[in-house]
mmCIF file of the N, C-alpha and C atoms, coordinates in Angstrom:
data_MODEL
# 
_entry.id   MODEL 
# 
loop_
_atom_site.group_PDB 
_atom_site.id 
_atom_site.type_symbol 
_atom_site.label_atom_id 
_atom_site.label_alt_id 
_atom_site.label_comp_id 
_atom_site.label_asym_id 
_atom_site.label_entity_id 
_atom_site.label_seq_id 
_atom_site.pdbx_PDB_ins_code 
_atom_site.Cartn_x 
_atom_site.Cartn_y 
_atom_site.Cartn_z 
_atom_site.occupancy 
_atom_site.B_iso_or_equiv 
_atom_site.pdbx_formal_charge 
_atom_site.auth_seq_id 
_atom_site.auth_comp_id 
_atom_site.auth_asym_id 
_atom_site.auth_atom_id 
_atom_site.pdbx_PDB_model_num 
ATOM 1   N N  . MET A 1 1  ? 0.704   -1.071  0.128  1.00 0.00 ? 1  MET A N  1 
ATOM 2   C CA . MET A 1 1  ? -0.114  -0.271  -0.213 1.00 0.00 ? 1  MET A CA 1 
ATOM 3   C C  . MET A 1 1  ? 0.873   1.140   -0.181 1.00 0.00 ? 1  MET A C  1 
ATOM 4   N N  . ASP A 1 2  ? 0.618   2.047   -0.847 1.00 0.00 ? 2  ASP A N  1 
ATOM 5   C CA . ASP A 1 2  ? 1.367   3.510   -0.865 1.00 0.00 ? 2  ASP A CA 1 
ATOM 6   C C  . ASP A 1 2  ? 0.910   4.335   0.283  1.00 0.00 ? 2  ASP A C  1 
ATOM 7   N N  . LEU A 1 3  ? 1.733   5.184   0.537  1.00 0.00 ? 3  LEU A N  1 
ATOM 8   C CA . LEU A 1 3  ? 1.522   6.297   1.367  1.00 0.00 ? 3  LEU A CA 1 
ATOM 9   C C  . LEU A 1 3  ? 0.033   7.169   1.549  1.00 0.00 ? 3  LEU A C  1 
ATOM 10  N N  . GLU A 1 4  ? -0.164  7.501   0.265  1.00 0.00 ? 4  GLU A N  1 
ATOM 11  C CA . GLU A 1 4  ? -1.195  8.227   -0.042 1.00 0.00 ? 4  GLU A CA 1 
ATOM 12  C C  . GLU A 1 4  ? -2.543  7.487   0.520  1.00 0.00 ? 4  GLU A C  1 
ATOM 13  N N  . ALA A 1 5  ? -2.534  6.002   0.097  1.00 0.00 ? 5  ALA A N  1 
ATOM 14  C CA . ALA A 1 5  ? -3.326  5.159   0.886  1.00 0.00 ? 5  ALA A CA 1 
ATOM 15  C C  . ALA A 1 5  ? -3.483  4.704   1.857  1.00 0.00 ? 5  ALA A C  1 
ATOM 16  N N  . THR A 1 6  ? -2.788  4.704   2.591  1.00 0.00 ? 6  THR A N  1 
ATOM 17  C CA . THR A 1 6  ? -2.148  4.749   4.258  1.00 0.00 ? 6  THR A CA 1 
ATOM 18  C C  . THR A 1 6  ? -2.778  5.700   4.879  1.00 0.00 ? 6  THR A C  1 
ATOM 19  N N  . VAL A 1 7  ? -2.536  6.839   4.406  1.00 0.00 ? 7  VAL A N  1 
ATOM 20  C CA . VAL A 1 7  ? -3.071  8.172   5.152  1.00 0.00 ? 7  VAL A CA 1 
ATOM 21  C C  . VAL A 1 7  ? -4.457  8.372   4.950  1.00 0.00 ? 7  VAL A C  1 
ATOM 22  N N  . ALA A 1 8  ? -5.161  7.928   3.824  1.00 0.00 ? 8  ALA A N  1 
ATOM 23  C CA . ALA A 1 8  ? -6.681  7.495   3.691  1.00 0.00 ? 8  ALA A CA 1 
ATOM 24  C C  . ALA A 1 8  ? -7.133  6.733   4.514  1.00 0.00 ? 8  ALA A C  1 
ATOM 25  N N  . VAL A 1 9  ? -6.806  5.614   4.780  1.00 0.00 ? 9  VAL A N  1 
ATOM 26  C CA . VAL A 1 9  ? -7.433  4.455   5.533  1.00 0.00 ? 9  VAL A CA 1 
ATOM 27  C C  . VAL A 1 9  ? -7.233  5.346   7.334  1.00 0.00 ? 9  VAL A C  1 
ATOM 28  N N  . GLN A 1 10 ? -6.178  5.666   7.649  1.00 0.00 ? 10 GLN A N  1 
ATOM 29  C CA . GLN A 1 10 ? -6.147  6.184   8.757  1.00 0.00 ? 10 GLN A CA 1 
ATOM 30  C C  . GLN A 1 10 ? -7.243  7.246   8.874  1.00 0.00 ? 10 GLN A C  1 
ATOM 31  N N  . ALA A 1 11 ? -7.298  8.138   7.965  1.00 0.00 ? 11 ALA A N  1 
ATOM 32  C CA . ALA A 1 11 ? -8.015  9.471   8.184  1.00 0.00 ? 11 ALA A CA 1 
ATOM 33  C C  . ALA A 1 11 ? -9.344  8.679   8.300  1.00 0.00 ? 11 ALA A C  1 
ATOM 34  N N  . ALA A 1 12 ? -9.959  8.015   7.736  1.00 0.00 ? 12 ALA A N  1 
ATOM 35  C CA . ALA A 1 12 ? -11.304 7.079   7.639  1.00 0.00 ? 12 ALA A CA 1 
ATOM 36  C C  . ALA A 1 12 ? -11.283 6.694   9.183  1.00 0.00 ? 12 ALA A C  1 
ATOM 37  N N  . ILE A 1 13 ? -10.413 6.149   9.588  1.00 0.00 ? 13 ILE A N  1 
ATOM 38  C CA . ILE A 1 13 ? -10.569 5.437   10.686 1.00 0.00 ? 13 ILE A CA 1 
ATOM 39  C C  . ILE A 1 13 ? -10.660 6.350   11.875 1.00 0.00 ? 13 ILE A C  1 
ATOM 40  N N  . ILE A 1 14 ? -9.749  7.815   11.666 1.00 0.00 ? 14 ILE A N  1 
ATOM 41  C CA . ILE A 1 14 ? -9.663  8.695   12.899 1.00 0.00 ? 14 ILE A CA 1 
ATOM 42  C C  . ILE A 1 14 ? -11.211 9.341   12.869 1.00 0.00 ? 14 ILE A C  1 
ATOM 43  N N  . ALA A 1 15 ? -11.878 9.725   11.712 1.00 0.00 ? 15 ALA A N  1 
ATOM 44  C CA . ALA A 1 15 ? -13.088 10.132  11.415 1.00 0.00 ? 15 ALA A CA 1 
ATOM 45  C C  . ALA A 1 15 ? -14.285 9.099   12.364 1.00 0.00 ? 15 ALA A C  1 
ATOM 46  N N  . GLU A 1 16 ? -14.252 7.946   12.253 1.00 0.00 ? 16 GLU A N  1 
ATOM 47  C CA . GLU A 1 16 ? -14.723 6.750   12.823 1.00 0.00 ? 16 GLU A CA 1 
ATOM 48  C C  . GLU A 1 16 ? -14.664 6.969   14.060 1.00 0.00 ? 16 GLU A C  1 
ATOM 49  N N  . LEU A 1 17 ? -13.735 7.055   14.698 1.00 0.00 ? 17 LEU A N  1 
ATOM 50  C CA . LEU A 1 17 ? -13.105 7.013   16.155 1.00 0.00 ? 17 LEU A CA 1 
ATOM 51  C C  . LEU A 1 17 ? -13.979 8.243   16.713 1.00 0.00 ? 17 LEU A C  1 
ATOM 52  N N  . ARG A 1 18 ? -13.835 9.351   15.901 1.00 0.00 ? 18 ARG A N  1 
ATOM 53  C CA . ARG A 1 18 ? -14.283 10.818  16.364 1.00 0.00 ? 18 ARG A CA 1 
ATOM 54  C C  . ARG A 1 18 ? -16.144 10.761  16.527 1.00 0.00 ? 18 ARG A C  1 
ATOM 55  N N  . ALA A 1 19 ? -16.056 10.201  15.709 1.00 0.00 ? 19 ALA A N  1 
ATOM 56  C CA . ALA A 1 19 ? -18.032 9.842   15.752 1.00 0.00 ? 19 ALA A CA 1 
ATOM 57  C C  . ALA A 1 19 ? -18.488 9.129   17.156 1.00 0.00 ? 19 ALA A C  1 
ATOM 58  N N  . VAL A 1 20 ? -17.811 7.690   17.178 1.00 0.00 ? 20 VAL A N  1 
ATOM 59  C CA . VAL A 1 20 ? -18.145 6.816   17.998 1.00 0.00 ? 20 VAL A CA 1 
ATOM 60  C C  . VAL A 1 20 ? -17.687 7.619   19.832 1.00 0.00 ? 20 VAL A C  1 
ATOM 61  N N  . ASN A 1 21 ? -16.642 8.433   19.666 1.00 0.00 ? 21 ASN A N  1 
ATOM 62  C CA . ASN A 1 21 ? -16.319 9.261   20.580 1.00 0.00 ? 21 ASN A CA 1 
ATOM 63  C C  . ASN A 1 21 ? -17.581 10.273  21.126 1.00 0.00 ? 21 ASN A C  1 
ATOM 64  N N  . ALA A 1 22 ? -17.826 10.765  19.954 1.00 0.00 ? 22 ALA A N  1 
ATOM 65  C CA . ALA A 1 22 ? -19.028 11.887  20.414 1.00 0.00 ? 22 ALA A CA 1 
ATOM 66  C C  . ALA A 1 22 ? -20.151 11.294  20.857 1.00 0.00 ? 22 ALA A C  1 
ATOM 67  N N  . VAL A 1 23 ? -20.702 10.070  20.487 1.00 0.00 ? 23 VAL A N  1 
ATOM 68  C CA . VAL A 1 23 ? -21.453 9.127   20.906 1.00 0.00 ? 23 VAL A CA 1 
ATOM 69  C C  . VAL A 1 23 ? -21.347 8.567   22.484 1.00 0.00 ? 23 VAL A C  1 
ATOM 70  N N  . GLN A 1 24 ? -20.166 8.396   22.711 1.00 0.00 ? 24 GLN A N  1 
ATOM 71  C CA . GLN A 1 24 ? -20.377 8.015   23.767 1.00 0.00 ? 24 GLN A CA 1 
ATOM 72  C C  . GLN A 1 24 ? -20.168 9.234   24.757 1.00 0.00 ? 24 GLN A C  1 
ATOM 73  N N  . ALA A 1 25 ? -19.571 10.448  24.789 1.00 0.00 ? 25 ALA A N  1 
ATOM 74  C CA . ALA A 1 25 ? -20.059 11.514  25.478 1.00 0.00 ? 25 ALA A CA 1 
ATOM 75  C C  . ALA A 1 25 ? -21.225 11.848  25.457 1.00 0.00 ? 25 ALA A C  1 
ATOM 76  N N  . GLN A 1 26 ? -21.881 11.836  24.515 1.00 0.00 ? 26 GLN A N  1 
ATOM 77  C CA . GLN A 1 26 ? -23.414 11.802  25.171 1.00 0.00 ? 26 GLN A CA 1 
ATOM 78  C C  . GLN A 1 26 ? -24.099 11.081  26.000 1.00 0.00 ? 26 GLN A C  1 
ATOM 79  N N  . THR A 1 27 ? -23.488 9.906   25.628 1.00 0.00 ? 27 THR A N  1 
ATOM 80  C CA . THR A 1 27 ? -23.873 8.575   26.737 1.00 0.00 ? 27 THR A CA 1 
ATOM 81  C C  . THR A 1 27 ? -23.717 9.165   28.059 1.00 0.00 ? 27 THR A C  1 
ATOM 82  N N  . ILE A 1 28 ? -22.376 9.247   28.426 1.00 0.00 ? 28 ILE A N  1 
ATOM 83  C CA . ILE A 1 28 ? -22.156 9.664   29.606 1.00 0.00 ? 28 ILE A CA 1 
ATOM 84  C C  . ILE A 1 28 ? -22.545 10.967  29.881 1.00 0.00 ? 28 ILE A C  1 
ATOM 85  N N  . ALA A 1 29 ? -22.669 12.097  29.210 1.00 0.00 ? 29 ALA A N  1 
ATOM 86  C CA . ALA A 1 29 ? -23.759 13.212  30.039 1.00 0.00 ? 29 ALA A CA 1 
ATOM 87  C C  . ALA A 1 29 ? -24.785 12.365  30.027 1.00 0.00 ? 29 ALA A C  1 
ATOM 88  N N  . ALA A 1 30 ? -25.658 11.971  29.258 1.00 0.00 ? 30 ALA A N  1 
ATOM 89  C CA . ALA A 1 30 ? -26.798 11.133  29.849 1.00 0.00 ? 30 ALA A CA 1 
ATOM 90  C C  . ALA A 1 30 ? -26.962 10.483  31.243 1.00 0.00 ? 30 ALA A C  1 
ATOM 91  N N  . LEU A 1 31 ? -25.818 9.658   31.058 1.00 0.00 ? 31 LEU A N  1 
ATOM 92  C CA . LEU A 1 31 ? -25.788 9.072   32.373 1.00 0.00 ? 31 LEU A CA 1 
ATOM 93  C C  . LEU A 1 31 ? -25.311 9.303   33.756 1.00 0.00 ? 31 LEU A C  1 
ATOM 94  N N  . GLU A 1 32 ? -24.511 10.368  33.693 1.00 0.00 ? 32 GLU A N  1 
ATOM 95  C CA . GLU A 1 32 ? -24.278 11.282  34.917 1.00 0.00 ? 32 GLU A CA 1 
ATOM 96  C C  . GLU A 1 32 ? -25.395 12.079  35.493 1.00 0.00 ? 32 GLU A C  1 
ATOM 97  N N  . ALA A 1 33 ? -26.261 12.571  34.325 1.00 0.00 ? 33 ALA A N  1 
ATOM 98  C CA . ALA A 1 33 ? -27.703 13.159  34.907 1.00 0.00 ? 33 ALA A CA 1 
ATOM 99  C C  . ALA A 1 33 ? -28.410 12.587  35.710 1.00 0.00 ? 33 ALA A C  1 
ATOM 100 N N  . ARG A 1 34 ? -28.334 11.161  34.845 1.00 0.00 ? 34 ARG A N  1 
ATOM 101 C CA . ARG A 1 34 ? -29.360 10.114  35.437 1.00 0.00 ? 34 ARG A CA 1 
ATOM 102 C C  . ARG A 1 34 ? -28.729 9.736   37.163 1.00 0.00 ? 34 ARG A C  1 
ATOM 103 N N  . VAL A 1 35 ? -27.444 9.516   36.950 1.00 0.00 ? 35 VAL A N  1 
ATOM 104 C CA . VAL A 1 35 ? -26.827 9.526   38.374 1.00 0.00 ? 35 VAL A CA 1 
ATOM 105 C C  . VAL A 1 35 ? -27.113 10.324  39.207 1.00 0.00 ? 35 VAL A C  1 
ATOM 106 N N  . ALA A 1 36 ? -26.928 11.601  38.973 1.00 0.00 ? 36 ALA A N  1 
ATOM 107 C CA . ALA A 1 36 ? -27.476 12.814  39.921 1.00 0.00 ? 36 ALA A CA 1 
ATOM 108 C C  . ALA A 1 36 ? -28.471 12.877  40.305 1.00 0.00 ? 36 ALA A C  1 
ATOM 109 N N  . GLU A 1 37 ? -29.562 12.635  39.538 1.00 0.00 ? 37 GLU A N  1 
ATOM 110 C CA . GLU A 1 37 ? -30.957 12.645  39.603 1.00 0.00 ? 37 GLU A CA 1 
ATOM 111 C C  . GLU A 1 37 ? -31.275 11.448  40.803 1.00 0.00 ? 37 GLU A C  1 
ATOM 112 N N  . LEU A 1 38 ? -30.986 10.460  40.370 1.00 0.00 ? 38 LEU A N  1 
ATOM 113 C CA . LEU A 1 38 ? -31.107 9.280   41.181 1.00 0.00 ? 38 LEU A CA 1 
ATOM 114 C C  . LEU A 1 38 ? -30.740 9.314   42.725 1.00 0.00 ? 38 LEU A C  1 
ATOM 115 N N  . GLU A 1 39 ? -29.382 10.224  42.907 1.00 0.00 ? 39 GLU A N  1 
ATOM 116 C CA . GLU A 1 39 ? -28.831 10.260  43.898 1.00 0.00 ? 39 GLU A CA 1 
ATOM 117 C C  . GLU A 1 39 ? -29.502 11.093  44.581 1.00 0.00 ? 39 GLU A C  1 
ATOM 118 N N  . ARG A 1 40 ? -30.031 12.420  44.004 1.00 0.00 ? 40 ARG A N  1 
ATOM 119 C CA . ARG A 1 40 ? -31.141 13.250  44.715 1.00 0.00 ? 40 ARG A CA 1 
ATOM 120 C C  . ARG A 1 40 ? -32.467 12.524  45.387 1.00 0.00 ? 40 ARG A C  1 
ATOM 121 N N  . ARG A 1 41 ? -32.705 11.973  44.454 1.00 0.00 ? 41 ARG A N  1 
ATOM 122 C CA . ARG A 1 41 ? -34.272 11.353  45.067 1.00 0.00 ? 41 ARG A CA 1 
ATOM 123 C C  . ARG A 1 41 ? -33.842 10.472  46.075 1.00 0.00 ? 41 ARG A C  1 
ATOM 124 N N  . LEU A 1 42 ? -32.648 9.465   46.236 1.00 0.00 ? 42 LEU A N  1 
ATOM 125 C CA . LEU A 1 42 ? -32.384 8.904   47.235 1.00 0.00 ? 42 LEU A CA 1 
ATOM 126 C C  . LEU A 1 42 ? -32.143 9.433   48.629 1.00 0.00 ? 42 LEU A C  1 
ATOM 127 N N  . GLY A 1 43 ? -31.541 10.747  48.171 1.00 0.00 ? 43 GLY A N  1 
ATOM 128 C CA . GLY A 1 43 ? -31.623 11.344  49.684 1.00 0.00 ? 43 GLY A CA 1 
ATOM 129 C C  . GLY A 1 43 ? -32.812 11.991  50.204 1.00 0.00 ? 43 GLY A C  1 
ATOM 130 N N  . THR A 1 44 ? -33.962 12.085  49.475 1.00 0.00 ? 44 THR A N  1 
ATOM 131 C CA . THR A 1 44 ? -35.581 12.630  49.858 1.00 0.00 ? 44 THR A CA 1 
ATOM 132 C C  . THR A 1 44 ? -36.242 11.678  50.922 1.00 0.00 ? 44 THR A C  1 
ATOM 133 N N  . ASP A 1 45 ? -36.627 12.409  51.685 1.00 0.00 ? 45 ASP A N  1 
ATOM 134 C CA . ASP A 1 45 ? -37.294 11.210  52.570 1.00 0.00 ? 45 ASP A CA 1 
ATOM 135 C C  . ASP A 1 45 ? -38.540 12.140  52.850 1.00 0.00 ? 45 ASP A C  1 
ATOM 136 N N  . SER A 1 46 ? -39.495 11.775  53.883 1.00 0.00 ? 46 SER A N  1 
ATOM 137 C CA . SER A 1 46 ? -40.830 12.697  54.158 1.00 0.00 ? 46 SER A CA 1 
ATOM 138 C C  . SER A 1 46 ? -40.218 13.691  54.841 1.00 0.00 ? 46 SER A C  1 
ATOM 139 N N  . SER A 1 47 ? -38.834 13.830  55.181 1.00 0.00 ? 47 SER A N  1 
ATOM 140 C CA . SER A 1 47 ? -38.662 15.150  56.110 1.00 0.00 ? 47 SER A CA 1 
ATOM 141 C C  . SER A 1 47 ? -38.230 16.246  55.377 1.00 0.00 ? 47 SER A C  1 
ATOM 142 N N  . ASP A 1 48 ? -38.133 15.789  54.035 1.00 0.00 ? 48 ASP A N  1 
ATOM 143 C CA . ASP A 1 48 ? -37.713 16.640  53.040 1.00 0.00 ? 48 ASP A CA 1 
ATOM 144 C C  . ASP A 1 48 ? -38.132 17.352  51.940 1.00 0.00 ? 48 ASP A C  1 
ATOM 145 N N  . SER A 1 49 ? -39.342 16.289  51.769 1.00 0.00 ? 49 SER A N  1 
ATOM 146 C CA . SER A 1 49 ? -39.902 16.298  50.547 1.00 0.00 ? 49 SER A CA 1 
ATOM 147 C C  . SER A 1 49 ? -41.623 16.247  50.795 1.00 0.00 ? 49 SER A C  1 
ATOM 148 N N  . SER A 1 50 ? -42.600 16.507  49.829 1.00 0.00 ? 50 SER A N  1 
ATOM 149 C CA . SER A 1 50 ? -44.140 16.188  50.173 1.00 0.00 ? 50 SER A CA 1 
ATOM 150 C C  . SER A 1 50 ? -44.384 14.709  50.225 1.00 0.00 ? 50 SER A C  1 
ATOM 151 N N  . LYS A 1 51 ? -43.462 13.940  50.093 1.00 0.00 ? 51 LYS A N  1 
ATOM 152 C CA . LYS A 1 51 ? -43.910 12.460  50.409 1.00 0.00 ? 51 LYS A CA 1 
ATOM 153 C C  . LYS A 1 51 ? -44.298 12.164  51.622 1.00 0.00 ? 51 LYS A C  1 
ATOM 154 N N  . PRO A 1 52 ? -45.652 11.325  51.612 1.00 0.00 ? 52 PRO A N  1 
ATOM 155 C CA . PRO A 1 52 ? -45.945 10.961  53.293 1.00 0.00 ? 52 PRO A CA 1 
ATOM 156 C C  . PRO A 1 52 ? -44.573 9.836   54.013 1.00 0.00 ? 52 PRO A C  1 
ATOM 157 N N  . PRO A 1 53 ? -44.630 10.049  55.469 1.00 0.00 ? 53 PRO A N  1 
ATOM 158 C CA . PRO A 1 53 ? -43.880 9.435   55.750 1.00 0.00 ? 53 PRO A CA 1 
ATOM 159 C C  . PRO A 1 53 ? -44.061 7.508   55.779 1.00 0.00 ? 53 PRO A C  1 
ATOM 160 N N  . SER A 1 54 ? -45.171 7.246   55.076 1.00 0.00 ? 54 SER A N  1 
ATOM 161 C CA . SER A 1 54 ? -45.150 5.787   54.885 1.00 0.00 ? 54 SER A CA 1 
ATOM 162 C C  . SER A 1 54 ? -44.612 5.425   53.457 1.00 0.00 ? 54 SER A C  1 
ATOM 163 N N  . SER A 1 55 ? -44.280 6.554   53.139 1.00 0.00 ? 55 SER A N  1 
ATOM 164 C CA . SER A 1 55 ? -43.157 6.028   51.395 1.00 0.00 ? 55 SER A CA 1 
ATOM 165 C C  . SER A 1 55 ? -41.808 5.922   51.880 1.00 0.00 ? 55 SER A C  1 
ATOM 166 N N  . ASP A 1 56 ? -41.596 6.498   53.149 1.00 0.00 ? 56 ASP A N  1 
ATOM 167 C CA . ASP A 1 56 ? -39.693 6.041   53.611 1.00 0.00 ? 56 ASP A CA 1 
ATOM 168 C C  . ASP A 1 56 ? -39.516 4.992   53.273 1.00 0.00 ? 56 ASP A C  1 
ATOM 169 N N  . GLY A 1 57 ? -40.360 3.849   53.081 1.00 0.00 ? 57 GLY A N  1 
ATOM 170 C CA . GLY A 1 57 ? -39.624 2.417   53.430 1.00 0.00 ? 57 GLY A CA 1 
ATOM 171 C C  . GLY A 1 57 ? -39.298 2.160   54.928 1.00 0.00 ? 57 GLY A C  1 
ATOM 172 N N  . LEU A 1 58 ? -38.820 0.695   54.899 1.00 0.00 ? 58 LEU A N  1 
ATOM 173 C CA . LEU A 1 58 ? -38.452 0.149   56.024 1.00 0.00 ? 58 LEU A CA 1 
ATOM 174 C C  . LEU A 1 58 ? -36.968 0.713   55.949 1.00 0.00 ? 58 LEU A C  1 
ATOM 175 N N  . ARG A 1 59 ? -36.383 1.154   57.241 1.00 0.00 ? 59 ARG A N  1 
ATOM 176 C CA . ARG A 1 59 ? -34.805 1.299   57.529 1.00 0.00 ? 59 ARG A CA 1 
ATOM 177 C C  . ARG A 1 59 ? -34.248 0.228   58.487 1.00 0.00 ? 59 ARG A C  1 
ATOM 178 N N  . ASN A 1 60 ? -33.063 0.273   58.395 1.00 0.00 ? 60 ASN A N  1 
ATOM 179 C CA . ASN A 1 60 ? -32.446 -0.723  59.397 1.00 0.00 ? 60 ASN A CA 1 
ATOM 180 C C  . ASN A 1 60 ? -32.635 -0.453  60.691 1.00 0.00 ? 60 ASN A C  1 
ATOM 181 N N  . ASP A 1 61 ? -33.251 -1.731  61.114 1.00 0.00 ? 61 ASP A N  1 
ATOM 182 C CA . ASP A 1 61 ? -33.581 -1.539  62.672 1.00 0.00 ? 61 ASP A CA 1 
ATOM 183 C C  . ASP A 1 61 ? -32.301 -1.316  63.603 1.00 0.00 ? 61 ASP A C  1 
ATOM 184 N N  . PRO A 1 62 ? -32.666 0.264   64.677 1.00 0.00 ? 62 PRO A N  1 
ATOM 185 C CA . PRO A 1 62 ? -31.346 0.005   65.300 1.00 0.00 ? 62 PRO A CA 1 
ATOM 186 C C  . PRO A 1 62 ? -31.176 -0.827  66.095 1.00 0.00 ? 62 PRO A C  1 
ATOM 187 N N  . VAL A 1 63 ? -29.826 -0.935  66.613 1.00 0.00 ? 63 VAL A N  1 
ATOM 188 C CA . VAL A 1 63 ? -29.621 -1.892  67.487 1.00 0.00 ? 63 VAL A CA 1 
ATOM 189 C C  . VAL A 1 63 ? -30.138 -1.808  68.701 1.00 0.00 ? 63 VAL A C  1 
ATOM 190 N N  . SER A 1 64 ? -30.960 -2.321  69.486 1.00 0.00 ? 64 SER A N  1 
ATOM 191 C CA . SER A 1 64 ? -31.365 -2.247  70.514 1.00 0.00 ? 64 SER A CA 1 
ATOM 192 C C  . SER A 1 64 ? -30.985 -1.855  71.731 1.00 0.00 ? 64 SER A C  1 
ATOM 193 N N  . ARG A 1 65 ? -31.036 -1.617  72.771 1.00 0.00 ? 65 ARG A N  1 
ATOM 194 C CA . ARG A 1 65 ? -30.462 -1.192  73.837 1.00 0.00 ? 65 ARG A CA 1 
ATOM 195 C C  . ARG A 1 65 ? -29.683 -2.284  74.569 1.00 0.00 ? 65 ARG A C  1 
ATOM 196 N N  . LYS A 1 66 ? -30.719 -3.584  74.629 1.00 0.00 ? 66 LYS A N  1 
ATOM 197 C CA . LYS A 1 66 ? -29.631 -4.437  75.310 1.00 0.00 ? 66 LYS A CA 1 
ATOM 198 C C  . LYS A 1 66 ? -28.512 -4.715  74.701 1.00 0.00 ? 66 LYS A C  1 
ATOM 199 N N  . ARG A 1 67 ? -28.682 -5.248  73.278 1.00 0.00 ? 67 ARG A N  1 
ATOM 200 C CA . ARG A 1 67 ? -27.378 -5.459  72.546 1.00 0.00 ? 67 ARG A CA 1 
ATOM 201 C C  . ARG A 1 67 ? -26.432 -4.290  72.588 1.00 0.00 ? 67 ARG A C  1 
ATOM 202 N N  . ARG A 1 68 ? -27.086 -3.321  72.390 1.00 0.00 ? 68 ARG A N  1 
ATOM 203 C CA . ARG A 1 68 ? -26.025 -1.859  72.486 1.00 0.00 ? 68 ARG A CA 1 
ATOM 204 C C  . ARG A 1 68 ? -24.707 -2.017  73.597 1.00 0.00 ? 68 ARG A C  1 
ATOM 205 N N  . ASP A 1 69 ? -25.625 -2.378  74.797 1.00 0.00 ? 69 ASP A N  1 
ATOM 206 C CA . ASP A 1 69 ? -24.967 -2.443  76.232 1.00 0.00 ? 69 ASP A CA 1 
ATOM 207 C C  . ASP A 1 69 ? -24.200 -3.739  76.387 1.00 0.00 ? 69 ASP A C  1 
ATOM 208 N N  . ASN A 1 70 ? -24.211 -4.604  75.446 1.00 0.00 ? 70 ASN A N  1 
ATOM 209 C CA . ASN A 1 70 ? -23.564 -6.012  75.618 1.00 0.00 ? 70 ASN A CA 1 
ATOM 210 C C  . ASN A 1 70 ? -22.699 -5.995  74.125 1.00 0.00 ? 70 ASN A C  1 
ATOM 211 N N  . PRO A 1 71 ? -21.517 -5.438  74.114 1.00 0.00 ? 71 PRO A N  1 
ATOM 212 C CA . PRO A 1 71 ? -20.416 -5.660  73.109 1.00 0.00 ? 71 PRO A CA 1 
ATOM 213 C C  . PRO A 1 71 ? -20.164 -6.819  72.582 1.00 0.00 ? 71 PRO A C  1 
ATOM 214 N N  . ILE A 1 72 ? -19.883 -7.773  73.906 1.00 0.00 ? 72 ILE A N  1 
ATOM 215 C CA . ILE A 1 72 ? -19.329 -9.080  73.616 1.00 0.00 ? 72 ILE A CA 1 
ATOM 216 C C  . ILE A 1 72 ? -20.412 -10.007 72.825 1.00 0.00 ? 72 ILE A C  1 
ATOM 217 N N  . ARG A 1 73 ? -21.611 -9.721  73.046 1.00 0.00 ? 73 ARG A N  1 
ATOM 218 C CA . ARG A 1 73 ? -22.735 -10.434 72.502 1.00 0.00 ? 73 ARG A CA 1 
ATOM 219 C C  . ARG A 1 73 ? -23.013 -9.792  70.861 1.00 0.00 ? 73 ARG A C  1 
ATOM 220 N N  . LEU A 1 74 ? -22.887 -8.593  70.916 1.00 0.00 ? 74 LEU A N  1 
ATOM 221 C CA . LEU A 1 74 ? -22.825 -8.126  69.480 1.00 0.00 ? 74 LEU A CA 1 
ATOM 222 C C  . LEU A 1 74 ? -21.612 -8.562  68.679 1.00 0.00 ? 74 LEU A C  1 
ATOM 223 N N  . ALA A 1 75 ? -20.484 -8.239  69.198 1.00 0.00 ? 75 ALA A N  1 
ATOM 224 C CA . ALA A 1 75 ? -19.295 -8.764  68.509 1.00 0.00 ? 75 ALA A CA 1 
ATOM 225 C C  . ALA A 1 75 ? -19.207 -10.237 68.131 1.00 0.00 ? 75 ALA A C  1 
ATOM 226 N N  . SER A 1 76 ? -20.106 -10.980 68.655 1.00 0.00 ? 76 SER A N  1 
ATOM 227 C CA . SER A 1 76 ? -19.953 -12.671 68.756 1.00 0.00 ? 76 SER A CA 1 
ATOM 228 C C  . SER A 1 76 ? -21.306 -12.531 67.494 1.00 0.00 ? 76 SER A C  1 
ATOM 229 N N  . GLU A 1 77 ? -22.389 -11.994 67.757 1.00 0.00 ? 77 GLU A N  1 
ATOM 230 C CA . GLU A 1 77 ? -23.118 -11.503 66.337 1.00 0.00 ? 77 GLU A CA 1 
ATOM 231 C C  . GLU A 1 77 ? -22.678 -11.372 65.240 1.00 0.00 ? 77 GLU A C  1 
ATOM 232 N N  . MET A 1 78 ? -21.803 -10.758 65.087 1.00 0.00 ? 78 MET A N  1 
ATOM 233 C CA . MET A 1 78 ? -21.284 -10.385 63.893 1.00 0.00 ? 78 MET A CA 1 
ATOM 234 C C  . MET A 1 78 ? -20.527 -11.068 63.025 1.00 0.00 ? 78 MET A C  1 
ATOM 235 N N  . MET A 1 79 ? -19.882 -12.064 63.723 1.00 0.00 ? 79 MET A N  1 
ATOM 236 C CA . MET A 1 79 ? -18.870 -12.992 63.568 1.00 0.00 ? 79 MET A CA 1 
ATOM 237 C C  . MET A 1 79 ? -19.620 -14.047 62.685 1.00 0.00 ? 79 MET A C  1 
ATOM 238 N N  . CYS A 1 80 ? -20.798 -14.479 63.234 1.00 0.00 ? 80 CYS A N  1 
ATOM 239 C CA . CYS A 1 80 ? -21.561 -15.446 62.548 1.00 0.00 ? 80 CYS A CA 1 
ATOM 240 C C  . CYS A 1 80 ? -22.085 -15.263 61.541 1.00 0.00 ? 80 CYS A C  1 
# 
């Protein structure tokens, strides 16, 4: 292959890669916006939105006072 043909092939490859890069940049921007919206929604609950408390869902049960006062038992439960 002569030099001109090689340069033409490389120019075509570069153009194709630039087009792919542009599509990927748009996809990344859309996904970043989606992640930001999901993180914003994840951080809201009934205390900082118009949602009723019943929509907050179940949270992890706080460690009961009995379990909290007995660190040895708590540690052994974590090891199981």
